C-alpha positions as CSV (number, residue, x, y, z in Angstrom):
1,M,-20.1,-27.3,4.3
2,A,-23.6,-26.5,2.6
3,H,-24.8,-25.0,5.7
4,S,-21.4,-23.1,6.0
5,K,-21.4,-22.1,2.5
6,T,-25.3,-21.2,2.8
7,L,-24.5,-19.0,6.0
8,V,-21.1,-17.2,4.1
9,F,-24.0,-15.9,1.3
10,S,-26.6,-15.1,3.8
11,L,-23.9,-12.8,5.4
12,Y,-22.6,-11.6,2.0
13,L,-26.3,-10.5,1.0
14,S,-26.8,-9.2,4.3
15,F,-23.5,-6.8,3.6
16,F,-24.9,-5.9,0.3
17,L,-28.1,-5.0,1.4
18,I,-26.8,-2.5,4.2
19,S,-24.3,-0.9,2.2
20,H,-26.9,-0.3,-0.6
21,T,-29.4,1.2,1.9
22,F,-26.7,3.6,4.0
23,S,-27.4,6.9,3.2
24,Q,-28.3,6.2,0.0
25,Q,-24.7,6.4,-1.2
26,P,-23.6,5.2,-4.7
27,T,-22.7,1.8,-5.6
28,P,-18.9,1.8,-6.7
29,T,-17.6,-0.8,-9.3
30,A,-14.2,-0.2,-7.5
31,L,-12.3,1.0,-4.2
32,V,-9.3,2.7,-3.7
33,L,-6.6,3.5,-1.1
34,P,-3.3,5.4,-1.1
35,I,-0.2,3.5,0.2
36,S,2.9,5.3,1.8
37,K,6.6,3.4,2.4
38,H,7.7,4.7,6.3
39,P,11.3,5.5,6.1
40,S,12.5,3.7,9.0
41,T,10.5,0.1,9.1
42,L,10.1,0.1,5.4
43,Q,6.6,-1.0,6.2
44,Y,4.2,-0.2,3.7
45,T,0.8,1.7,5.1
46,T,-2.4,2.8,3.9
47,K,-5.2,5.7,5.7
48,L,-8.8,4.8,5.6
49,T,-11.9,6.5,8.2
50,Q,-13.5,4.7,10.7
51,S,-16.2,5.2,12.9
52,T,-18.8,8.2,13.9
53,P,-17.6,11.0,14.0
54,P,-15.0,9.9,11.0
55,S,-11.5,9.1,12.6
56,P,-8.7,8.8,10.1
57,L,-7.2,5.6,11.0
58,T,-3.0,4.3,9.7
59,L,-2.6,0.6,9.1
60,V,0.0,-1.4,8.0
61,I,-0.6,-3.2,4.5
62,D,0.0,-7.3,5.2
63,L,-0.7,-9.6,2.4
64,T,-0.5,-12.6,5.1
65,A,-2.6,-11.2,7.4
66,P,-6.5,-12.6,7.3
67,F,-8.6,-9.6,8.8
68,L,-8.1,-6.1,9.5
69,W,-6.9,-5.6,13.2
70,L,-6.7,-2.7,15.6
71,S,-5.1,-1.8,19.0
72,C,-8.3,-0.3,20.9
73,N,-7.2,1.2,23.9
74,S,-9.2,4.1,25.5
75,S,-7.5,6.5,23.4
76,H,-9.1,4.8,20.1
77,K,-12.2,2.8,21.3
78,S,-15.2,4.3,19.5
79,S,-18.7,4.3,20.9
80,T,-19.9,3.0,17.7
81,F,-17.8,-0.3,17.6
82,K,-19.8,-3.0,18.6
83,S,-18.7,-6.2,19.9
84,V,-19.9,-9.3,18.1
85,Q,-21.6,-12.0,20.2
86,C,-20.1,-15.3,20.2
87,H,-23.4,-17.5,18.9
88,S,-24.1,-14.6,16.2
89,P,-24.3,-15.3,12.6
90,H,-20.8,-13.6,12.0
91,C,-19.0,-15.5,14.9
92,S,-20.1,-18.2,13.0
93,L,-18.1,-17.6,10.0
94,P,-15.7,-20.7,8.7
95,H,-12.5,-19.4,11.1
96,S,-10.3,-21.7,12.8
97,N,-8.9,-19.5,15.6
98,K,-12.1,-18.4,17.5
99,N,-13.7,-18.5,20.8
100,C,-16.0,-17.3,23.2
101,H,-15.1,-15.2,26.2
102,K,-17.0,-15.4,29.3
103,N,-19.0,-12.3,28.7
104,K,-20.1,-14.5,25.5
105,T,-18.3,-12.0,22.9
106,C,-16.8,-13.2,19.8
107,I,-13.1,-13.8,20.4
108,V,-10.3,-14.5,17.5
109,L,-6.7,-15.1,17.7
110,S,-4.5,-13.0,15.3
111,K,-0.6,-12.4,14.8
112,N,1.5,-9.5,14.1
113,G,3.1,-10.9,11.1
114,F,6.3,-8.4,11.5
115,T,6.9,-9.5,15.4
116,K,5.3,-13.3,15.2
117,T,3.5,-12.3,18.4
118,I,0.2,-13.3,19.0
119,S,-2.8,-12.6,20.8
120,A,-6.8,-12.7,21.4
121,G,-8.9,-9.9,20.2
122,E,-12.6,-9.3,20.2
123,L,-14.3,-9.3,17.0
124,N,-16.1,-5.6,16.4
125,E,-18.0,-4.4,14.0
126,G,-18.0,-0.7,13.0
127,I,-18.5,2.0,10.2
128,L,-15.7,1.9,7.6
129,S,-15.1,4.6,5.1
130,L,-13.0,4.8,2.2
131,Q,-13.0,6.3,-1.5
132,S,-14.5,4.9,-4.4
133,T,-12.9,4.8,-8.2
134,N,-13.4,4.9,-11.5
135,G,-10.0,3.5,-12.2
136,L,-8.8,7.2,-13.2
137,H,-9.1,8.8,-10.0
138,P,-11.3,8.8,-6.6
139,T,-14.8,9.7,-7.0
140,S,-16.7,9.8,-4.0
141,I,-16.5,8.7,-0.2
142,V,-18.3,5.7,0.6
143,S,-18.9,3.3,3.9
144,V,-19.5,0.1,5.1
145,P,-21.9,0.3,8.1
146,R,-21.1,-3.1,9.5
147,F,-17.2,-3.7,8.8
148,L,-16.0,-6.4,10.8
149,F,-12.6,-6.5,12.4
150,L,-10.3,-7.7,15.3
151,C,-9.9,-5.3,18.5
152,H,-7.3,-5.7,20.7
153,A,-7.4,-4.3,24.0
154,Q,-3.8,-4.1,24.8
155,D,-1.3,-2.1,22.8
156,F,2.1,-4.7,22.9
157,L,0.4,-6.5,19.2
158,S,1.7,-2.8,17.7
159,I,4.8,-3.2,19.0
160,D,7.3,-2.3,15.8
161,L,4.7,-1.1,13.7
162,A,5.2,1.8,11.7
163,T,4.9,5.3,13.7
164,G,1.4,6.1,14.1
165,A,-0.1,2.8,13.0
166,K,-3.2,1.7,14.9
167,G,-2.9,-1.9,13.4
168,V,-2.8,-3.7,10.2
169,A,-4.8,-4.3,7.0
170,G,-5.1,-7.7,6.5
171,L,-5.5,-8.6,2.7
172,G,-5.3,-12.5,3.3
173,H,-7.6,-14.9,1.5
174,D,-10.1,-15.1,4.4
175,W,-13.8,-14.2,5.0
176,L,-12.9,-11.6,7.2
177,G,-10.2,-9.9,4.9
178,L,-10.6,-6.5,3.3
179,P,-10.9,-7.9,-0.1
180,A,-13.9,-10.1,0.4
181,Q,-15.8,-7.7,2.7
182,L,-15.6,-4.9,0.5
183,A,-16.1,-7.2,-2.5
184,A,-19.5,-8.3,-0.5
185,A,-20.3,-4.9,0.9
186,F,-20.5,-3.5,-3.0
187,N,-21.3,-6.5,-5.0
188,F,-18.1,-6.3,-7.1
189,S,-15.6,-8.9,-8.0
190,Q,-13.2,-10.3,-5.7
191,K,-10.1,-8.8,-7.1
192,F,-7.5,-6.1,-5.6
193,A,-4.3,-4.5,-6.9
194,M,-1.8,-3.3,-5.6
195,C,1.1,-0.6,-6.5
196,L,3.9,-0.1,-4.1
197,S,6.0,3.5,-4.6
198,P,9.9,2.9,-3.8
199,S,9.8,6.5,-2.3
200,T,9.0,7.8,1.1
201,E,7.7,10.8,-0.2
202,S,5.5,9.9,-3.1
203,T,2.2,7.6,-2.7
204,G,1.2,4.3,-4.5
205,V,-2.2,2.9,-4.9
206,L,-4.2,-0.2,-3.4
207,F,-7.4,-1.1,-5.7
208,F,-10.2,-3.2,-4.7
209,G,-12.1,-4.5,-7.7
210,D,-11.2,-5.0,-11.1
211,G,-9.6,-2.3,-13.5
212,P,-9.0,0.3,-15.4
213,Y,-6.1,1.1,-13.2
214,A,-4.6,4.3,-15.0
215,F,-1.7,5.7,-14.4
216,S,-0.6,9.2,-15.8
217,P,-0.4,9.8,-18.6
218,G,-3.5,7.9,-19.2
219,I,-2.0,4.4,-19.1
220,D,-4.6,1.6,-18.3
221,V,-2.1,-1.0,-16.5
222,S,-4.6,-3.5,-16.0
223,K,-4.1,-4.0,-19.9
224,L,-0.5,-5.1,-19.4
225,L,-1.2,-7.8,-16.6
226,V,0.4,-10.9,-17.4
227,F,-1.2,-14.1,-15.3
228,T,0.1,-17.0,-13.8
229,P,-2.1,-19.5,-11.4
230,L,-2.5,-18.3,-7.8
231,I,-1.9,-20.8,-4.8
232,L,-4.3,-20.0,-2.2
233,R,-2.5,-21.5,1.2
234,S,-3.9,-21.1,4.5
235,S,-2.0,-21.4,7.7
236,T,-3.0,-21.4,11.4
237,Y,-2.6,-17.4,11.6
238,S,-2.2,-16.6,7.9
239,F,-3.7,-16.4,4.8
240,E,-1.0,-16.2,2.4
241,Y,-0.6,-15.9,-1.5
242,F,1.9,-18.3,-3.6
243,I,2.7,-18.8,-6.9
244,K,4.9,-21.7,-8.4
245,V,8.5,-20.5,-10.2
246,K,9.2,-23.4,-12.7
247,S,13.3,-21.9,-13.1
248,V,15.2,-18.5,-12.1
249,R,17.2,-17.4,-14.9
250,V,20.2,-15.0,-14.5
251,N,20.6,-13.0,-18.1
252,G,18.9,-15.7,-19.8
253,K,20.8,-18.3,-18.3
254,N,19.2,-20.9,-16.1
255,L,20.3,-21.5,-12.6
256,P,20.7,-25.8,-11.8
257,L,17.7,-26.0,-9.7
258,N,16.2,-29.4,-9.8
259,S,12.4,-28.8,-8.8
260,T,9.4,-26.0,-8.9
261,L,10.1,-23.3,-6.2
262,L,7.2,-22.4,-4.2
263,T,6.9,-18.8,-4.4
264,K,5.2,-16.3,-1.7
265,I,4.3,-12.6,-2.0
266,S,4.9,-10.9,1.0
267,T,4.8,-7.3,2.4
268,V,6.0,-8.2,5.6
269,D,9.5,-8.9,4.3
270,P,11.4,-5.6,3.0
271,Y,13.2,-7.7,0.4
272,S,12.9,-11.1,-0.6
273,I,14.1,-14.0,1.0
274,L,15.9,-17.4,-0.4
275,E,16.2,-20.5,0.8
276,S,19.8,-21.1,1.1
277,S,20.7,-23.4,-1.9
278,V,18.5,-21.2,-4.3
279,Y,20.4,-18.0,-2.7
280,K,23.8,-19.9,-3.6
281,N,22.9,-20.7,-7.0
282,L,21.7,-17.1,-7.6
283,T,24.3,-15.1,-6.0
284,R,27.2,-17.3,-7.7
285,A,25.2,-16.8,-11.2
286,F,25.1,-12.9,-10.5
287,I,28.3,-12.3,-9.8
288,E,29.8,-14.2,-12.3
289,A,27.3,-12.2,-15.0
290,A,27.4,-8.5,-13.6
291,N,30.7,-6.5,-14.8
292,A,31.4,-4.8,-11.6
293,T,33.8,-4.4,-9.0
294,R,32.6,-6.3,-5.4
295,V,33.2,-4.5,-2.3
296,A,32.5,-5.7,1.2
297,P,29.2,-6.7,2.4
298,V,27.0,-4.0,3.9
299,S,24.5,-5.5,6.2
300,P,21.8,-7.1,5.6
301,F,23.3,-7.9,1.9
302,D,26.1,-10.1,0.9
303,V,26.4,-9.2,-2.3
304,C,27.8,-5.8,-3.2
305,F,29.2,-3.4,-5.9
306,R,31.4,-0.6,-6.2
307,T,29.7,2.5,-8.6
308,K,32.7,4.5,-8.8
309,N,36.1,3.6,-10.3
310,G,39.4,4.4,-8.9
311,N,39.3,7.9,-9.9
312,G,35.8,8.4,-8.2
313,D,34.1,8.8,-11.3
314,P,31.1,7.3,-12.0
315,S,31.2,3.6,-13.0
316,W,27.9,1.8,-13.0
317,P,28.2,-1.7,-12.9
318,A,26.7,-3.8,-15.7
319,I,23.8,-5.9,-13.8
320,P,22.1,-8.8,-15.3
321,V,18.3,-9.0,-15.4
322,L,16.8,-11.8,-13.1
323,D,14.0,-14.1,-14.7
324,L,11.1,-16.0,-12.3
325,V,10.0,-18.4,-14.9
326,L,6.7,-19.4,-14.1
327,Q,3.9,-21.9,-15.8
328,D,6.0,-22.3,-19.2
329,V,9.3,-20.3,-20.5
330,K,7.4,-17.4,-22.4
331,V,5.8,-16.7,-18.9
332,F,8.1,-14.9,-16.6
333,W,8.1,-12.2,-14.2
334,R,11.5,-10.1,-14.9
335,I,13.5,-8.1,-12.4
336,F,15.8,-5.2,-13.6
337,E,18.1,-3.4,-11.9
338,S,15.5,-1.0,-10.0
339,N,14.1,-4.0,-8.2
340,S,17.0,-6.2,-7.6
341,M,19.9,-3.4,-6.6
342,V,19.6,-2.0,-3.6
343,P,22.0,1.8,-3.4
344,V,23.2,1.7,0.4
345,G,25.7,4.7,0.1
346,N,29.3,5.0,0.0
347,D,29.2,4.7,-3.5
348,T,28.0,1.0,-3.2
349,T,24.9,-0.9,-4.3
350,C,23.8,-4.4,-3.2
351,L,22.1,-7.5,-4.6
352,G,18.4,-6.9,-2.4
353,F,18.0,-10.9,-1.9
354,L,18.8,-12.2,1.4
355,D,19.7,-16.0,2.6
356,G,16.7,-17.7,4.3
357,G,17.9,-20.4,5.6
358,S,17.1,-24.2,5.2
359,D,13.4,-23.4,5.7
360,P,12.5,-19.5,5.2
361,G,8.6,-21.0,4.8
362,A,9.3,-20.8,1.1
363,S,11.9,-21.2,-1.4
364,I,11.2,-17.9,-2.7
365,I,9.6,-14.8,-0.6
366,I,9.2,-12.1,-2.7
367,G,9.9,-9.1,-0.7
368,G,8.5,-5.5,-0.6
369,Y,11.7,-3.8,-2.7
370,Q,11.1,-6.3,-5.5
371,L,7.4,-5.4,-5.7
372,E,7.6,-2.0,-6.0
373,D,6.6,0.0,-9.5
374,N,5.1,-3.1,-10.6
375,L,1.2,-3.5,-10.7
376,I,0.5,-6.7,-9.1
377,Q,-3.4,-7.9,-9.2
378,F,-4.8,-10.9,-6.9
379,D,-7.9,-12.2,-8.9
380,L,-9.5,-14.3,-5.8
381,V,-12.2,-15.3,-8.3
382,S,-10.1,-17.3,-11.1
383,S,-7.2,-17.6,-8.9
384,R,-4.2,-16.3,-10.6
385,L,-2.2,-13.7,-9.8
386,G,-1.4,-10.8,-12.7
387,F,1.9,-8.7,-12.8
388,T,3.5,-6.1,-14.9
389,S,7.3,-6.3,-14.0
390,S,8.8,-2.6,-14.0
391,L,6.4,-0.1,-14.7
392,F,9.2,2.3,-15.9
393,L,8.9,0.1,-19.3
394,T,5.9,2.2,-20.0
395,Q,6.9,5.5,-18.8
396,T,4.9,5.5,-15.6
397,D,5.3,4.6,-11.7
398,C,3.5,3.7,-9.2
399,A,3.3,7.2,-7.8
400,S,1.3,8.5,-11.1
401,F,-2.5,7.5,-10.1
402,N,-4.3,11.1,-10.1
403,W,-5.6,11.5,-6.7
404,H,-7.5,15.0,-7.9
C-alpha cells in the first residue's frame, strides 16, 4: 500500500513538472469545458482538443466511468498517441482491470455505461488541451502533454453514443479520471463542478478546480452550495458517487420509508430511477398531493397530468415539491416542478421518475433531468457533495456562464 501511494505521488509530481514546463504555459487554478445536451439520446457531451496538430474531440460525459476512452480507429488514431508499456510506472497505477498484451502494451478493460458493453483497450498517452478559467470566464488554452486515456481499435464500444461522439469523458474517482489527472497536472484541488442546461440549444458548464463559479448577472454560485457527505464506491467497471438520503418528503410530508436510502448521482440515466417500493410510495403521495387531472401514461412515464381544462384553456397542475432529506432535517435537496415534471406534448406533463424494479443498483438514482439547472460540486478531497437546488431561485441558470 505504501509503495502504491509513493508511486502515485511520484506520477502526480511528474504530471505537475511536465505541465509547467510545457511551452511555458500559465499555471491555471481551474479549468472549464462546455456541456451540451444531445436532442435524441439526451446524453450530455463536451468538447476538448487532443493531439498535434490540435483535433477537436466530442465526448459523452459519464460520472461513473473511471477514465477517458476513445474509439481510435484509423480515422482518429493520431501519430502523437504513444502506447503505455506494460511495466511502466503509468501501467502500475492502482487499477483492477489491467493486463498485458503480447506486444507488452498496457491493456485495460472499460465499459460503455449506456449499453453496458465491455471491451479491452490500450492505455495511451497524448496531448490534451482545454481552457483555463478564473471562474468568471475562460482565460487561456493550457495543455497536459502526457494525458493518459484508453484507446479502442474498434468502433463497437461507441454504439449508441450521441452523434459525433468519439468516446467517453470519465469523471469517476479513479487515478486515471479527468478530475484526478487534471488536478495533478496543474496542482489544484481535486474538485469539479457540473451545471447541466435543460436546453439542447444552450450550453452548460463543467469546472475542474474550486470556485468561484460565476453566472450572469454576476452570481458566484459556489457560495450557495449546501454540502452532504459523499460516498465513494468502486465497482468492477465504474467508480461511482453516492450520498445517503434519510427520508423523502412530498409537500413536507415524509414518505413511509424505513431505512436510509443509498442514492447514486448519474449522467447515464436521463431520468431518476427508484427502487420499486420507493417508487410506489412516492407516486402514491405525489398523486394525492397534486391538484391535477391524471391522463393516460406516456412512455416511459407512468404518472401524467393534463395541462389544459375541458375548454382547452391552460390549467396548470398544482405540482408538489419533493425533498431529499440528507444528514438531518435541515439539510435537503429540493426538487421543484422544473426538475420533476417532463412536458411530453399533447397538453400533458409527466412525473420524471421511473420504476427501476427490485434492484436498480441503488434505492435512488438521480438522473440527468433532475440535475439540470442545479450546480453540483464533487469535492474528492473532503468527500462531500455540494448542491444548490434550482438556480431559477437566484435568477440565473446553467446556460448563463460567460464564455467570452
